[in-house]
TORDOLUM-420565 format. One line per 2 residues: number of its first residue (from 1); for each residue x, y, z of C-alpha. Coordinates in nm, 3 decimals. Example, Ala and Ser with C-alpha at 12.3 -4.5 7.8 and 13.67 -1.06 7.14 Angstrom:
<kelums>
1> 1.230:-0.450:0.780; 1.367:-0.106:0.714
</kelums>
This chain:
<kelums>
1> -4.485:13.265:22.171; -4.183:13.495:22.144
3> -4.278:13.780:21.901; -3.922:13.804:21.769
5> -3.910:13.431:21.685; -4.250:13.453:21.521
7> -4.140:13.738:21.293; -3.819:13.552:21.203
9> -4.020:13.242:21.117; -4.250:13.439:20.891
11> -3.957:13.607:20.714; -3.787:13.271:20.653
13> -4.110:13.122:20.520; -4.155:13.413:20.278
15> -3.794:13.384:20.158; -3.826:13.012:20.095
17> -4.150:13.069:19.905; -3.997:13.345:19.691
19> -3.694:13.129:19.610; -3.922:12.842:19.513
21> -4.133:13.066:19.291; -3.826:13.218:19.126
23> -3.685:12.872:19.068; -4.004:12.751:18.905
25> -4.025:13.070:18.699; -3.668:13.029:18.576
27> -3.734:12.669:18.484; -4.034:12.772:18.278
29> -3.844:13.040:18.081; -3.557:12.818:17.974
31> -3.529:12.799:17.593; -3.674:12.477:17.455
33> -3.428:12.234:17.300; -3.347:12.312:16.937
35> -3.532:12.071:16.707; -3.299:11.821:16.546
37> -3.182:11.894:16.194; -3.335:11.693:15.916
39> -3.128:11.418:15.759; -3.192:11.577:15.420
41> -3.424:11.822:15.246; -3.604:11.659:14.954
43> -3.736:11.887:14.679; -3.981:11.707:14.445
45> -3.955:11.806:14.077; -4.202:11.719:13.800
47> -4.095:11.762:13.438; -4.208:11.663:13.092
49> -3.919:11.426:13.023; -4.075:11.193:12.767
51> -4.312:11.433:12.590; -4.253:11.717:12.342
53> -4.042:11.918:12.589; -3.829:11.619:12.683
55> -3.491:11.742:12.557; -3.543:12.087:12.706
57> -3.657:11.948:13.041; -3.358:11.715:13.064
59> -3.123:12.012:13.030; -3.304:12.174:13.325
61> -3.274:11.856:13.532; -2.902:11.839:13.454
63> -2.858:12.200:13.564; -3.046:12.138:13.888
65> -2.842:11.825:13.957; -2.509:11.995:13.891
67> -2.593:12.291:14.113; -2.712:12.049:14.380
69> -2.365:11.896:14.382; -2.212:12.240:14.429
71> -2.458:12.336:14.705; -2.393:12.016:14.898
73> -2.017:12.055:14.857; -2.061:12.395:15.025
75> -2.245:12.241:15.319; -2.599:12.219:15.187
77> -2.851:12.398:15.408; -2.675:12.447:15.741
79> -2.506:12.109:15.708; -2.810:11.928:15.571
81> -2.789:11.806:15.209; -3.046:11.891:14.945
83> -3.189:11.615:14.726; -3.415:11.630:14.420
85> -3.685:11.370:14.358; -3.761:11.365:13.983
87> -4.087:11.250:13.824; -4.192:11.247:13.457
89> -4.532:11.396:13.366; -4.493:11.301:12.996
91> -4.667:11.630:12.924; -5.005:11.501:13.045
93> -5.210:11.713:13.291; -5.363:11.405:13.457
95> -5.014:11.273:13.528; -4.916:11.606:13.681
97> -5.215:11.595:13.915; -5.134:11.239:14.023
99> -4.769:11.323:14.080; -4.859:11.626:14.293
101> -5.080:11.404:14.510; -4.786:11.165:14.549
103> -4.556:11.451:14.647; -4.798:11.583:14.908
105> -4.819:11.241:15.074; -4.445:11.238:15.144
107> -4.313:11.248:15.501; -4.215:11.510:15.590
109> -4.460:11.691:15.365; -4.265:11.911:15.121
111> -4.301:12.285:15.167; -4.174:12.345:14.814
113> -4.209:12.156:14.486; -4.116:12.242:14.129
115> -4.341:12.172:13.829; -4.147:12.287:13.524
117> -4.420:12.288:13.258; -4.614:12.615:13.216
119> -4.941:12.434:13.151; -4.901:12.250:13.483
121> -4.835:12.580:13.654; -5.167:12.709:13.523
123> -5.379:12.397:13.579; -5.245:12.332:13.931
125> -5.222:12.693:14.048; -5.532:12.674:14.270
127> -5.428:12.335:14.409; -5.097:12.479:14.528
129> -5.292:12.751:14.709; -5.530:12.502:14.869
131> -5.245:12.276:14.981; -5.031:12.572:15.093
133> -4.735:12.435:14.897; -4.486:12.648:14.705
135> -4.437:12.574:14.335; -4.110:12.723:14.211
137> -4.096:12.742:13.832; -3.816:12.844:13.603
139> -4.023:13.019:13.339; -4.369:13.129:13.444
141> -4.663:13.269:13.251; -4.910:13.529:13.374
143> -5.207:13.293:13.428; -4.994:13.057:13.635
145> -4.854:13.334:13.855; -5.140:13.580:13.907
147> -5.341:13.660:14.106; -5.053:13.604:14.347
149> -5.065:13.267:14.519; -4.810:12.997:14.600
151> -4.639:12.985:14.257; -4.315:13.175:14.189
153> -4.094:13.202:13.879; -3.724:13.282:13.878
155> -3.749:13.437:13.532; -3.902:13.761:13.422
157> -4.254:13.670:13.308; -4.278:13.605:12.933
159> -4.532:13.880:12.869; -4.303:14.128:13.042
161> -4.008:14.005:12.835; -4.209:14.067:12.519
163> -4.271:14.421:12.643; -3.898:14.461:12.704
165> -3.829:14.344:12.348; -4.076:14.603:12.216
167> -3.903:14.874:12.420; -3.568:14.779:12.269
169> -3.670:14.767:11.903; -3.857:15.098:11.934
171> -3.540:15.248:12.080; -3.329:15.087:11.808
173> -3.554:15.179:11.513; -3.651:15.533:11.621
175> -3.795:15.739:11.469; -3.924:15.464:11.238
177> -4.220:15.258:11.358; -4.116:14.890:11.382
179> -4.325:14.640:11.183; -4.342:14.315:11.377
181> -4.463:13.967:11.294; -4.533:13.715:11.570
183> -4.470:13.345:11.511; -4.524:13.141:11.825
185> -4.644:12.809:11.965; -5.014:12.732:11.977
187> -5.012:12.647:12.349; -5.027:12.816:12.690
189> -4.657:12.901:12.686; -4.642:13.036:12.333
191> -4.962:13.239:12.339; -4.883:13.439:12.653
193> -4.749:13.717:12.431; -5.085:13.732:12.249
195> -5.273:13.830:12.564; -5.438:14.170:12.536
197> -5.205:14.325:12.794; -4.909:14.246:12.566
199> -5.072:14.359:12.244; -5.188:14.683:12.407
201> -4.838:14.754:12.538; -4.679:14.696:12.196
203> -4.930:14.933:12.037; -4.874:15.197:12.306
205> -4.502:15.190:12.230; -4.555:15.232:11.856
207> -4.493:14.873:11.746; -4.707:14.777:11.446
209> -4.794:14.405:11.468; -4.867:14.323:11.105
211> -4.918:13.944:11.130; -4.969:13.677:11.394
213> -4.904:13.311:11.309; -4.912:12.995:11.522
215> -4.756:12.650:11.497; -4.752:12.332:11.704
217> -4.453:12.214:11.905; -4.396:11.909:11.685
219> -4.458:12.074:11.346; -4.173:11.998:11.106
221> -4.197:12.324:10.912; -4.315:12.682:10.955
223> -4.237:12.791:10.600; -4.597:12.890:10.518
225> -4.625:13.102:10.832; -4.295:13.275:10.755
227> -4.410:13.358:10.402; -4.731:13.513:10.533
229> -4.541:13.726:10.783; -4.293:13.839:10.516
231> -4.575:13.921:10.274; -4.746:14.129:10.545
233> -4.445:14.360:10.546; -4.284:14.259:10.876
235> -3.925:14.363:10.934; -3.895:14.190:11.273
237> -4.018:13.847:11.386; -4.061:13.754:11.752
239> -4.126:13.406:11.890; -4.208:13.295:12.243
241> -4.077:12.941:12.202; -3.789:12.728:12.327
243> -3.524:12.495:12.183; -3.694:12.330:11.886
245> -3.913:12.637:11.828; -3.659:12.904:11.732
247> -3.447:12.633:11.569; -3.731:12.539:11.336
249> -3.800:12.904:11.251; -3.434:12.978:11.186
251> -3.384:12.666:10.974; -3.682:12.743:10.753
253> -3.580:13.109:10.724; -3.241:12.998:10.591
255> -3.408:12.760:10.346; -3.640:13.037:10.224
257> -3.349:13.277:10.186; -3.492:13.538:10.424
259> -3.282:13.482:10.737; -3.047:13.769:10.652
261> -3.327:13.989:10.518; -3.524:14.015:10.842
263> -3.449:14.074:11.210; -3.520:13.809:11.472
265> -3.620:13.817:11.835; -3.696:13.554:12.098
267> -3.739:13.536:12.474; -3.370:13.540:12.560
269> -3.367:13.212:12.750; -3.401:13.045:12.409
271> -3.089:13.205:12.261; -2.861:12.909:12.314
273> -2.551:12.762:12.157; -2.690:12.434:12.037
275> -3.049:12.503:11.953; -3.095:12.185:11.747
277> -2.738:12.226:11.622; -2.804:12.570:11.473
279> -2.611:12.784:11.720; -2.398:12.980:11.474
281> -2.684:12.977:11.225; -2.879:13.199:11.465
283> -2.635:13.483:11.410; -2.795:13.818:11.486
285> -3.091:13.688:11.688; -3.160:13.908:11.989
287> -3.370:13.872:12.300; -3.423:13.983:12.659
289> -3.303:13.733:12.919; -3.337:13.737:13.300
291> -3.030:13.514:13.330; -2.667:13.581:13.247
293> -2.500:13.426:12.944; -2.247:13.144:12.936
295> -2.006:13.393:12.776; -2.008:13.642:13.063
297> -1.715:13.463:13.219; -1.622:13.748:13.453
299> -1.938:13.674:13.656; -1.868:13.454:13.960
301> -2.183:13.246:13.919; -2.100:13.169:13.556
303> -1.751:13.059:13.661; -1.892:12.822:13.924
305> -2.153:12.692:13.681; -1.892:12.622:13.413
307> -1.676:12.436:13.666; -1.966:12.210:13.760
309> -2.055:12.160:13.393; -1.702:12.040:13.317
311> -1.677:11.836:13.636; -1.991:11.641:13.547
313> -1.882:11.598:13.183; -2.200:11.740:13.036
315> -2.256:11.736:12.660; -2.237:12.053:12.453
317> -2.611:12.020:12.398; -2.658:12.114:12.766
319> -2.507:12.458:12.703; -2.850:12.617:12.704
321> -2.970:12.922:12.892; -3.222:12.705:13.075
323> -2.926:12.526:13.234; -2.826:12.865:13.379
325> -3.183:12.911:13.500; -3.180:12.574:13.674
327> -2.855:12.665:13.848; -3.012:12.990:13.969
329> -3.323:12.806:14.092; -3.121:12.563:14.303
331> -2.925:12.850:14.460; -3.249:13.030:14.543
333> -3.392:12.714:14.700; -3.083:12.687:14.920
335> -3.112:13.047:15.037; -3.486:13.016:15.096
337> -3.453:12.710:15.319; -3.166:12.869:15.512
339> -3.374:13.178:15.585; -3.674:12.964:15.680
341> -3.463:12.769:15.931; -3.317:13.092:16.074
343> -3.661:13.244:16.122; -3.881:12.945:16.208
345> -3.648:12.658:16.303; -3.627:12.315:16.143
347> -3.978:12.225:16.253; -4.104:12.545:16.088
349> -4.025:12.446:15.729; -4.384:12.469:15.607
351> -4.546:12.609:15.295; -4.681:12.924:15.464
353> -4.346:12.996:15.629; -4.152:12.943:15.305
355> -4.407:13.169:15.134; -4.333:13.443:15.388
357> -3.959:13.404:15.327; -3.996:13.424:14.949
359> -4.217:13.733:14.974; -3.933:13.903:15.163
361> -3.667:13.806:14.905; -3.490:14.118:14.779
363> -3.206:14.156:14.529; -3.119:13.787:14.502
365> -2.840:13.773:14.243; -2.710:13.413:14.237
367> -2.348:13.532:14.236; -2.420:13.784:13.959
369> -2.630:13.562:13.730; -2.966:13.738:13.782
371> -3.158:14.003:13.977; -3.475:13.888:14.155
373> -3.702:14.053:14.410; -4.040:13.917:14.519
375> -4.316:14.070:14.732; -4.672:13.997:14.840
377> -4.780:14.113:14.494; -4.486:14.006:14.274
379> -4.428:13.641:14.188; -4.152:13.685:13.929
381> -3.843:13.894:13.866; -3.847:14.210:13.656
383> -3.484:14.250:13.548; -3.327:14.148:13.218
385> -3.044:14.220:12.979; -3.076:14.231:12.601
387> -2.851:13.974:12.435; -2.736:13.903:12.081
389> -2.603:13.588:11.918; -2.277:13.711:11.767
391> -2.014:13.487:11.608; -2.147:13.191:11.801
393> -2.147:13.370:12.137; -2.431:13.515:12.343
395> -2.322:13.868:12.429; -2.503:14.142:12.625
397> -2.625:14.448:12.439; -2.728:14.625:12.761
399> -2.671:14.616:13.134; -2.953:14.505:13.367
401> -3.279:14.685:13.294; -3.615:14.671:13.469
403> -3.908:14.554:13.260; -4.256:14.698:13.287
405> -4.492:14.457:13.463; -4.778:14.408:13.216
407> -5.087:14.338:13.424
</kelums>
């Protein structure tokens, strides 16, 4: 055989082989097709709509719904609309457990749900961890949030807000030592501020807690408790209650003739215009809130929220701070899903992936309505402003401040 022809044949064979290999290699490294977008993203929500918190919970649902309309008008999540699926727990833990099981059986399985009731957040905390499903709450309590798991709250935790209140009254009363009475609900939500971490912090700041009184959500009067607190020498009263809670306290204080003789504090989310029709009657009440006020109309988020409120013809009763919180929650859900899609793709919207996104959330501000940062250790925000009810308006006494995390 001709040596030259043989060499040429070998060279051609090698070239063909290399081309074939390169072709196969290129075919293997082509990017896979992008998974199809979902038709919609369904976020299941469980709320106590027919139990003691019914009126409060309905305001939250209205806020979520109105913000949902805004989010979808803006294109939803990368062109995919958000949708809420609402279920009523009636305030019963067994119902909450059954509803969670129903949610988890949905197709596709939800990566994020929202159980609004604090007691559900506590009782189901471990289940959320086991199922690797995010529970996003509006107002969280320490036992429902820590040790850090799959539950997050968009508010500053209630114990931390109590600490912030103590900081403020110590600053305001200095050098005098504030005498404080606590009048709060006899349930998981109300008694968070009676945990030892909170009492120890108050004492360390120089707050003298002279009386602690409890009442039930549906009690029609707290007059006896108010008398005991007044007789103990309290100058301030603080309550960790919502809607009907501070309204009942304020109403009885007016009846007893002591409303203008004492100073009143509440977790700021409960300072609202129409707290059982006593908005202006709550003149002078103060409180730390993680969410901006309806009256801060220079804030972009408040402007958008007010537009949606008017567009949907909501009643004045809905002008509660928890409506603001619901608006913030829906905006955070939108951002979270967008980041999850960017990082993991549409087929990567899972509980663990959404958890990773939330833990990386920094300086979320909801168009100026809040300040929230999460981490692997932190499951709630730490920022707040002090507000005062003044001439029927909720006005800031401070700029954003960072609360101490009471562990």
